[in-house]
N, C-alpha and C positions, 0 to 999 in steps of 0.2 A: 186465909191465903194458903195455897198449896206450898209444900216445902221442896226445895231443890238442893240436892247435894252434888257437888262437882268433884271428880277425881282426875287429876291432870298428871300425865307423864310426858317427859321429853323437854323440848327446847322452850326458849322464851316466847317464840311465836305461839306455841300451844298455850302458854300462860295467858297471852293476849286473847287468843280465841276463846278461852274459858271465860275471861272477863266479858268479852263481847256477848257470849251466850247468856251469861248471868244478866246482862243488861237487857237483852231482847226478851228473855223470859220474865224478868222483873216487870217489864211493861205489860206482861200478861198476868200479873199478880202472882208470880212465883217468888217466894221468899227464900233466900239462901240459908242453909243450915249446915253446921259442921258435923252434925250427928246423923250418920246414914240410917240409923234405926228409926228416926222420925220422918225420913224423907218420903215424899210421894213420887218423886222422880229422881233417879240417879243417872248422871251422864258421865261416862268414862272417856276422857280425851286422850287419845293414844298417839304413840310415836312408832315409826317403823324403822328407825335408824339406829337408835341406841342398842347396845349389846343386851341380849336377853329381854328386850322390851316386850316381845310377844308373850314370853313365858310369864312375865309379871302380870300382863293384862289378863291372860287366861286364868291365872291363879286367883286374881281378884274377882273375876266373873264367877268362878266357882264359889267363892265366899258369898257373893251377892245372890247366887241361886238359892242358897240356904235361907237367906233373909227373905227371899220372895216366897218361899214355902210358908213362912209365917205371915207374910203380907201379900196376898195374891193380887191386890190391886196396884202394887208397886210397879212402876214403869222403869225399865232398865234400858239405857241407850248407850251405844258405842259410837264415838265420833273421831275425827282426825285422820292422820295419815294411814294408820293400820286399817281403820275402817274402810278407807277408800281402796286399799290394795287387797284386803283379805276378807271382803264381805262374806263370801261363801263359806270360808273356813270358820268365821265367827258364828254364823248361823248353824253350822253343823256341830261345832264343838261346844257352843253355849246356847242351847235352845231356850234358856230363860230370858235371853235378850230380845226385847220387843222392837228395837229400832237401831238401824245401822246407817250412818250417813257420813260422807266425806266433807272435807273443809269447804268445797264450793257451795254446799247446801246450808251452811251455817245461817245465812240470812233468812232461811225459811224454817228455822228450828221450831218456832212456835207452831207453825202450820203442821209440821211433821209430828210433833208431840200430840197435837190435837187429833190428828188422824188416828194415832194409836189409842188415845183415850176413847174415841168413838168405836173402835173395834171392841173394846172392853165394856163400853157402856150401852151397846145395843143401837137400835135405830136412831138416826139423826132426828133431833127435834129443834124447832125454831124457838128462840127466846122471844117473848112479846116485844113489840117495838118500844114500848115505854121503858122496859128494862134496859134495852140497848141504848136508848137515848139518855137515860139517867147516867149510865156509865160514861158515855161520850161527854156529857156536861161536866161530870166530875173530873175527867181527864183534862178538859179544856180549862177548868178552874185551877188545876194544878200546873198549868202552863204548857200542856201538850198542844202542838200545832197540827199534827197529822195523825189520823187513825186508820187502822186497817180492819175491815169487817171480815171475820174468819168463819169458814164453814167447810165441811168436807165436800159438799156441793152447794156453795154459797148462793148460786143463782137459782136454787130451788127454794130459797128462803120464803117462809110465810104461807106456804100452801097448806100446812097442817094446823094453822091457827084458826080461831073462830072470833071474828070473821076473818076469812083468808086475806092475805096481803101479798106483796111481792118485794123483791130487792130494790126495784126502781123507786118504789114509794119510800122505802127506808132511806135510800140515798138522798132523796129530796128532803127528807126530814133532818137527816144528819147535816146536810148542807146549810140548814138554817141555824145551827148551833154557833153562837158567837165565839170567836177565838180559834176555831178550827179552820185551818187554811187548806188542807188537803185531805182527800178521802181515797183510799185504795180498798180493794176487796179481792179475796182469793179463798178457795180455788173454784173455778167455774167448770162445769161439765158441758161440753158442746151440745149434748143432748137436751139440756135445759135452757139454752140461750134463746131469749124471746126478742121479737122486734121492739117491744116496749123498753127492755133493758138496754138494747143497742141505742135507742133514741136518747136514753138517759145519759149515755156516755158523752153525747154532744150537748145536751140541754142542762145538765147539772154542773155548774161552774167549778165546784171544788173537786170533782172526780178527776183523778189524774189520767194522763195519756199513757197508761201502762196496763196491759191486759195479760194475765197469766191464763193461757188456754191449753190445757194438756192435750197433746195429740196421741202419745204413747207409741203409735206406729203409723207409718205411711202406707201400709198395705191393708186393703180391705179384707183380705183373707185372715190376716192376723187380728185386725180389729173385731171381726166376727167371732174368732176364737176367744178373744178377751171379753166378749159380750159388752162392747162399749156403746152400742146403740146408735152409731153414726158411721158414715163412710168418709173416705178421704175427700170425695167430691163435695159432700155436705160441709165438711170442715172448711174447705177452700171457699165455699159460698159464704160461710159465716165470717171468715177473715175479710173477704171483699165487702160485705155489708158493714162490718165494723169500720173499715177504712173509709168507706163512703160517708159514714156518719162522722168520723173523726180522722181526717187524713194524717194527723200527727201521731196516731197511735203506735206505740212500741209493743211488741209481743215477746213473751217468754213462754216456754213450754216444758213439759216432762216427756221423756222418751225412754222406752224400755228396749234394750237389745237382748236377743237370745230367748225371747218367749218361745215356749215349746212349739216346734213346727216351723219356726221362722227360717226361710230359705235365703240364699244370697239375693235372689230376685226381690223378695220381700224387703230385705234390708236396703237394697238400692232404691226402692220406692221411698223409704224413710229419708234417705239422703236427698232425694229429689225434692221432697217437701221442705226440708230445711233450707236448701238453696233457693227454692221458689218463693217461699214466704218471707224469708229474711228476718229471722228472729234476732232480737237484741240479746237474748240470754237463753240458754238451753241447759236443762238439768237432765243428765243421762244416768240411767240406772241399769245395771245388769240384772236380768231376771234371776231370782233365786227361789227355790221351792219352799213353799209354806205348807206345813202339814195340815191336812184337812181341806185344802182348796182344790177345786176341780183341776186346775192346771198342774198341780203337783202329781196327779195321777195320769197325766197324758204320757203316752209312750215315747213320743218323738222329742225328748229333751235335747237341748243344744249343749254341746260340749263346752267346758270352761275355756279352752284355748280359743275356740271360735268366738265366744262371747267377749273375751279380752280383746281380740283383734278388731271386732266390730265396734266395741266401745271406744278403742283408741282412734279408729278412723272417723267415727261420728263426732268425737270431741274435736278432732282436727278440722273437719268441715264446719262445725258449729262455731269454732273459734275464728275461722277465716271470715265467715259471714258476719259475725258480730263485729269484727275489726273493721270490715267495710262499712257497716252501719255507723260505727264510731267516727270514722274519717269524715263522714258527711257532716258531722257536727263542728268540724274545725272552722273557726271564725264566727260561729253563731253566738248570739247572746241569749242566755237561758236563765230563767228563774231558778235560784238555788235556795233550798231550805237548809240553813246551817245547823248541823247536829253535833259539832264538837271539833276537837283538834284533829289534824291529819294524823293517820297512823304512822307515817314514816318521818314526819317533820312536825314536831310539837309547836314550832313557830308559825305554822300555817293552819288555816281552818279547812274543814271538810263539810260537804253537804251533798244533797241529792237534787237532781232535776225532777220535774214532774214525770218525765219518762224513766225515772229510777236510775239514772247514771250518777256515779260518784264523781264529784268535782273537788279538787284540792286547789286552794288559792290563798294568796297573801292578803289577809283582811283583818289581822289582829289589831284591836283598838278602834276599828272602824265599824265593824258589825259584831253581833253577839249571837250566841247559841239561841236558836228559836227565831232568828230574823229570816225573812225571805229577801234575798238580794239578787241583783243581776250580775252575772259573771260572763265574760267573753272567753270562749274556749280558745286557748292558744297552743295547746299540745294534746295529742291523743296518745295515750299509753295503753298497754294490753288490757288492763283491768280498771282503768280510771281515766279521767280527763284532768287537765290542768288549765287554769284560767286566771284572769285578772278582773278585779272589780270594774264594772262598767256601768256606773249609776246612771249615766246620761245616754248610754247607747240605745239604739233601737232594739226593742224586745222582739225575740223570735221564738216560736214554739219548737219542740223537738221536731226533727225532720219527718216528712211524709215518706211513703214507700218509694 
């Protein structure tokens, strides 16, 4: 197992976030270690409020840079409040840092770490199906009810194998594993999305109604400069095809603001896409220069103030759209996979719907962690839902568009 070392600064919430990261990465076979010298991955959880917090973080990152000279494969990440507010400064002052992400991206920490590893490990390769299935069966035997298939471009899975296969076939085989109730996969590139995979979203029962489909930009001009391989029109066609196959599908996406050459008109087109598609969740990143990449050498870099303004506006629009999607769930009865106690009330349970919404409800003593139960949504909050057990209520899927 790979070794994970966590360094936490700041408040109790940061301590909780570090515990959450440890759990998420533990599910990906990372073992915690208190010895940073033996770590394969070090994450520094930061605070932007306490006095001299930034100085402490940069001092620690300087120490870790020396460690990385002895262990070139070591991955160093910075997360938390400071990472969210000072991403550019961290990358300028601490070039040994491989990964910077804010608190909203914690749920995707395993995927983000995997992306960095594939930068370091070379071209993406597919694991043989039997290897994947063996791990899924092991997880099911240990009590796991939900699995996520991860890949930098997961929907290109299997093309490099002999004989070749595809993700749809793998989903069908994972669906047959006893004990597994739900299957998710991430991250898909729109360029590699096939009709067969879209059909599998409807036909494979355990595949959840939640699709992470990175857009990056709503402007064709910017997409071309990014070398993404698709247009906004093609992306919209894919969204329509997916919703035709599975009307209840919820979407999330990645967006980059301030890519070199992005104009106000380009940015407005991104806002239009967010409004028109109706994402349930949006992960927004400000572009930052990575040495050695083509974009870093482009002359028309966007200023930090412009990026900050666009970032704030995009988050506002995305939050409003997601809130509207949430309000449509009020009164619905949804299947919830119980995954533990509520973060804010230890007397309540918390779980996720098939469309990846967090639901908190009073069910202690009646249902247990790992159970799938039906919950009627009684209240919509900014980042979660509240509900009541509804064992005999009529079941409904997540809402369609």
